[in-house]
N, C-alpha and C positions, 0 to 999 in steps of 0.2 A: 392711350389708344385702346387698351383692352378693358373688358369688364373685370370687375374686382374678383370674381370667382375664377378667372382664367389665370393660368401660368403659361406665358408665351414660351414655346420651345424654340421657335425660329421665326424670324421676320425676313422675308425674301423680297428684295426690291427688283423692279424691272431695270433695263439698261439706262433709261432716262432718269431713274431715281425719283419718279413722280408717282409711282404706284407701288404698293407692297401688299403682300399676303402674310398675315400672322397665322402660324400654326400653333395651336394651344391645347392644353389639357385642362379639364375641369376637376373640381374637387371629387366628383363621383367617379373619376377615372376615364370618362369618355373624352374623345378628342374632337376638335373642330377647327374651322378656319374662318377668316374674315378678310375681305379686300378693302384697302384704303387708298385714297389719293392724297397727294400733298397739295395743300391750299396755300400758295405763296402769299396771298393777301393776309391770311391769318397766321401764317408761319407754322401751321400744324397739320396733322393728319385727320382726314374725315372719312367715315365709312362710305363706300360707294355701292355696296350690295349688302344684303342681309342674309349671309350664309351661316351665321353663328348659331342659329337654332338647330341646325342639323347635327346629329351625333354619329360618331364613327368609333369603331372598336380599336383602331390602330393608326399610327402615323402614316403607314403605307396606304390605308384606305383614304385618309385625308388628302394625301398627295395626288392620288388617282382622281378623286372627286374634284379637287381644285383645278387640276389640269384639264378636266373635261368641261368645266364651267368658265374658266378664265383664260381667254385666248393667249395672253402673253406668258402665262405661268408655266414654267417647266422646272419641277423640283430637281 
């Protein structure tokens, strides 16, 4: 699911377990997040948005940004 330079700190799924948000830290110490959906035909997770290029200074900033952009996400 994640880019090779990411270390995923948390992967939070919605109640239906068909969407998730990965909260990660990069090698440079910045944080980010990405949203995925589960594709039952392929049996895997697929990016639904492209938030990963945005950089944040803390996990708290990531949670706030993800909560503002992703309707179902509540950290």
